[in-house]
C-alpha positions as CSV (number, residue, x, y, z in Angstrom):
1,M,19.5,-50.1,46.9
2,K,16.0,-50.1,45.4
3,P,12.8,-50.7,47.2
4,R,11.6,-54.3,47.1
5,L,7.9,-55.0,47.3
6,F,6.2,-58.4,48.0
7,L,2.5,-59.0,47.9
8,L,1.7,-61.4,50.8
9,S,-2.1,-61.5,50.8
10,R,-4.9,-60.4,48.6
11,P,-8.7,-60.1,48.7
12,Q,-10.9,-63.2,48.5
13,F,-14.5,-63.4,47.6
14,D,-16.5,-66.5,48.3
15,I,-19.0,-66.4,45.4
16,Q,-20.9,-69.4,46.6
17,A,-21.6,-67.9,50.0
18,F,-22.9,-64.7,48.4
19,L,-25.0,-66.6,45.8
20,S,-26.6,-68.5,48.7
21,F,-27.6,-65.1,50.2
22,I,-29.0,-64.0,46.8
23,T,-31.0,-67.2,46.5
24,E,-32.5,-66.8,50.0
25,E,-33.5,-63.2,49.0
26,G,-35.3,-64.5,45.9
27,T,-33.4,-62.4,43.5
28,N,-30.3,-62.6,41.2
29,W,-27.1,-60.9,40.4
30,H,-25.9,-60.1,37.0
31,R,-22.1,-60.6,37.2
32,S,-19.7,-58.8,35.0
33,P,-17.3,-61.1,33.2
34,N,-13.6,-61.0,34.1
35,A,-14.2,-58.9,37.3
36,K,-11.5,-59.6,39.9
37,P,-12.4,-60.8,43.4
38,G,-11.7,-57.4,45.0
39,E,-13.8,-55.6,42.4
40,E,-16.7,-58.0,42.9
41,L,-16.5,-57.6,46.7
42,V,-16.7,-53.8,46.4
43,E,-19.6,-54.1,44.0
44,V,-21.7,-56.4,46.2
45,A,-21.0,-54.3,49.3
46,G,-22.3,-51.3,47.4
47,R,-25.3,-53.1,46.0
48,V,-26.3,-54.5,49.4
49,C,-26.7,-50.9,50.7
50,Y,-29.6,-50.6,48.3
51,M,-30.3,-54.2,47.5
52,S,-29.9,-53.2,43.9
53,F,-30.1,-56.8,42.5
54,G,-32.4,-58.4,40.0
55,K,-34.8,-55.9,38.4
56,K,-33.3,-53.1,40.5
57,Q,-29.8,-53.7,39.1
58,S,-28.5,-51.1,36.7
59,P,-27.0,-52.1,33.4
60,R,-23.6,-50.7,34.5
61,S,-20.6,-53.1,34.3
62,N,-18.6,-53.8,37.5
63,C,-16.0,-51.2,36.5
64,E,-18.7,-48.6,35.7
65,Y,-20.4,-49.3,38.9
66,I,-17.2,-48.8,41.0
67,L,-16.3,-45.6,39.1
68,N,-19.8,-44.3,39.9
69,L,-19.3,-45.1,43.6
70,I,-16.0,-43.2,43.7
71,A,-17.4,-40.3,41.7
72,S,-20.3,-40.0,44.2
73,G,-18.1,-40.2,47.2
74,H,-19.3,-43.6,48.4
75,E,-15.8,-44.9,49.0
76,S,-16.5,-46.6,52.3
77,V,-17.3,-49.8,50.4
78,L,-13.6,-49.9,49.3
79,E,-12.6,-50.5,52.9
80,H,-13.7,-54.2,52.6
81,V,-10.8,-54.9,50.2
82,N,-7.4,-55.4,51.8
83,W,-3.9,-56.3,50.7
84,T,-0.8,-57.1,52.8
85,F,2.6,-56.1,51.5
86,L,6.2,-56.6,52.7
87,L,8.4,-53.7,51.9
88,A,12.2,-54.0,52.0
89,G,15.1,-52.0,50.8
90,I,13.6,-48.9,52.2
91,S,14.9,-46.3,54.6
92,R,13.6,-45.5,58.0
93,A,13.1,-41.9,56.7
94,F,10.6,-43.4,54.4
95,T,8.8,-45.4,57.0
96,H,8.7,-42.4,59.4
97,Q,6.4,-40.8,56.8
98,L,4.5,-43.9,55.9
99,V,3.4,-44.8,59.4
100,R,1.8,-41.4,59.9
101,H,-1.0,-42.8,57.9
102,R,-3.0,-44.9,60.3
103,V,-6.7,-45.1,59.2
104,G,-7.2,-48.2,57.2
105,L,-3.6,-49.4,57.5
106,A,-1.7,-51.7,59.9
107,F,2.1,-51.9,60.2
108,S,4.7,-54.3,61.7
109,Q,8.3,-53.0,61.4
110,L,11.7,-54.4,62.0
111,S,12.7,-53.4,65.6
112,Q,16.0,-51.8,66.2
113,Q,15.5,-52.6,69.9
114,Y,15.7,-56.3,69.2
115,H,17.6,-56.6,66.0
116,E,21.3,-55.9,66.1
117,E,22.2,-53.4,63.3
118,T,26.0,-54.1,63.2
119,D,25.6,-55.3,59.6
120,A,22.9,-52.8,58.6
121,V,22.9,-51.5,55.1
122,F,21.9,-47.9,54.2
123,V,19.7,-46.5,51.4
124,E,21.5,-43.9,49.3
125,P,19.2,-41.0,48.3
126,E,18.8,-40.8,44.5
127,H,19.7,-37.1,44.5
128,L,23.2,-37.9,45.7
129,K,24.0,-39.3,42.2
130,G,24.0,-35.7,40.9
131,S,26.8,-34.6,43.2
132,P,30.1,-36.6,43.5
133,Q,31.2,-34.5,46.5
134,A,27.8,-35.0,48.3
135,M,28.0,-38.8,47.6
136,K,31.6,-39.0,48.9
137,T,30.7,-37.1,52.0
138,W,27.6,-39.1,52.6
139,R,29.4,-42.4,52.3
140,E,32.2,-41.3,54.6
141,A,29.6,-40.3,57.2
142,I,27.8,-43.7,56.9
143,S,31.1,-45.5,57.3
144,T,31.8,-43.5,60.4
145,V,28.3,-44.3,61.8
146,Q,28.7,-48.0,61.1
147,Q,31.9,-48.2,63.0
148,A,30.6,-46.0,65.8
149,Y,27.5,-48.2,66.2
150,K,29.7,-51.3,66.5
151,T,32.0,-49.6,69.0
152,V,29.2,-48.2,71.1
153,L,27.4,-51.5,71.2
154,D,30.5,-53.6,72.0
155,S,31.5,-51.1,74.7
156,L,28.1,-51.2,76.3
157,M,27.9,-54.9,76.2
158,R,31.3,-55.3,77.8
159,E,31.3,-52.4,80.3
160,T,27.8,-52.1,81.6
161,A,26.7,-55.7,82.3
162,S,27.9,-55.6,85.9
163,S,26.5,-52.1,86.6
164,I,22.9,-52.7,85.4
165,G,21.0,-54.8,87.8
166,G,17.6,-56.3,87.7
167,L,17.5,-57.0,84.0
168,D,17.3,-60.4,82.4
169,K,19.4,-61.2,79.3
170,K,16.6,-60.2,76.9
171,E,16.0,-56.8,78.6
172,F,19.7,-56.1,78.9
173,K,20.2,-56.6,75.2
174,R,17.2,-54.5,74.4
175,A,18.6,-51.7,76.6
176,M,22.0,-51.9,74.9
177,Y,20.5,-52.0,71.4
178,S,18.3,-49.0,72.3
179,A,21.2,-47.0,73.4
180,A,23.3,-47.9,70.3
181,R,20.5,-47.3,67.8
182,S,20.4,-43.7,68.7
183,I,23.4,-43.1,66.6
184,L,21.9,-44.6,63.4
185,P,20.7,-42.3,60.6
186,N,17.4,-42.1,58.8
187,A,19.1,-43.8,55.9
188,T,19.2,-47.1,57.7
189,E,17.5,-49.8,55.7
190,T,14.4,-51.4,57.3
191,K,11.6,-53.9,56.5
192,I,7.9,-53.3,57.2
193,V,4.7,-55.4,56.7
194,M,1.8,-53.2,55.7
195,T,-1.9,-54.1,55.4
196,A,-4.0,-51.6,53.7
197,N,-7.6,-51.4,52.4
198,A,-8.3,-49.9,48.9
199,R,-9.6,-46.6,50.2
200,A,-6.5,-46.1,52.4
201,L,-4.3,-46.9,49.4
202,R,-6.1,-44.4,47.2
203,H,-5.5,-41.8,49.9
204,I,-1.8,-42.4,50.2
205,F,-1.4,-42.6,46.4
206,A,-3.0,-39.2,46.2
207,V,-1.1,-37.5,49.0
208,R,2.3,-39.3,48.8
209,G,2.7,-40.7,45.3
210,T,2.3,-37.3,43.6
211,I,5.2,-35.4,45.3
212,P,8.0,-34.8,42.7
213,G,10.8,-34.1,45.3
214,D,10.4,-37.4,47.3
215,I,11.9,-40.0,45.0
216,E,11.9,-42.9,47.4
217,M,8.2,-42.3,48.2
218,R,7.4,-42.1,44.5
219,Q,9.3,-45.4,43.9
220,V,7.4,-47.2,46.6
221,M,4.0,-45.8,45.7
222,A,4.5,-46.6,42.0
223,G,5.4,-50.2,43.0
224,L,2.3,-50.5,45.2
225,F,0.1,-49.1,42.5
226,R,1.4,-51.6,39.9
227,L,0.6,-54.4,42.3
228,V,-2.9,-53.4,43.2
229,Q,-3.8,-52.2,39.7
230,A,-3.1,-55.7,38.5
231,E,-5.3,-57.1,41.3
232,A,-8.3,-54.8,41.0
233,P,-7.9,-52.2,38.2
234,A,-11.4,-50.8,38.6
235,L,-10.6,-49.5,42.1
236,F,-7.7,-47.4,40.9
237,S,-8.6,-46.6,37.3
238,D,-8.5,-42.9,37.9
239,F,-4.8,-43.1,38.7
240,R,-2.0,-43.3,36.2
241,L,1.8,-43.4,36.2
242,E,4.0,-40.9,34.4
243,T,7.8,-40.8,34.2
244,L,9.5,-37.6,35.2
245,P,12.8,-36.5,33.5
246,D,14.7,-38.1,36.4
247,G,13.5,-41.5,35.1
248,I,11.4,-42.2,38.3
249,P,7.6,-42.6,38.0
250,I,5.1,-40.4,39.6
251,L,1.4,-41.0,40.2
252,R,-1.2,-38.7,38.7
253,R,-4.9,-38.7,39.3
254,D,-7.3,-37.9,36.5
């Protein structure tokens, strides 16, 4: 199973609202042709800090202006630009690492307390492909876990209903799912919605997408990078993708 990434929302820039502001201020803004909404939003946020419009505006293009902001450490303006993604086909091991990043990100993940995992699928680590014995053992263990989850849940539902008082149907099911989920491994597939601003994405690209030994993380970071690079290339122009000998991409920062 490979990670599946879906872009659910993207930055919007109301140019007419901003031009109304510019008119009221009695100045003008020299727009760069072909700049994307997210890139323009970052530019105007940066320029408002100094009101560098009209005669005060430098001849830099939008891309050059943003690169200068990043080089000078003025990355707070990148926080105005947000995307929302839906990630699927990923393991809970992956999301355990991802949700450690909290600043500039928001997460909503599939709950094993409310979602029955009898038909759960599992994400096979890429490195297993190099060892037939390891793959065989892993798949046998997963098969055992799948059956054990079903047996534990069925038994709990059948045998504890009369012994647990004071719980309505919803809370009873949550209690049983919670007990049964304790047997599930990190490889269990999950879904998560993630909203992130550009500055936060740059951070996780730098600290997570560059680790050679974590293939699943590299796959997801590469996928996210491709999505946002198409959306606002100037905000991520100092990152690039390379392919390692294992055929999986890795992010590099210039």
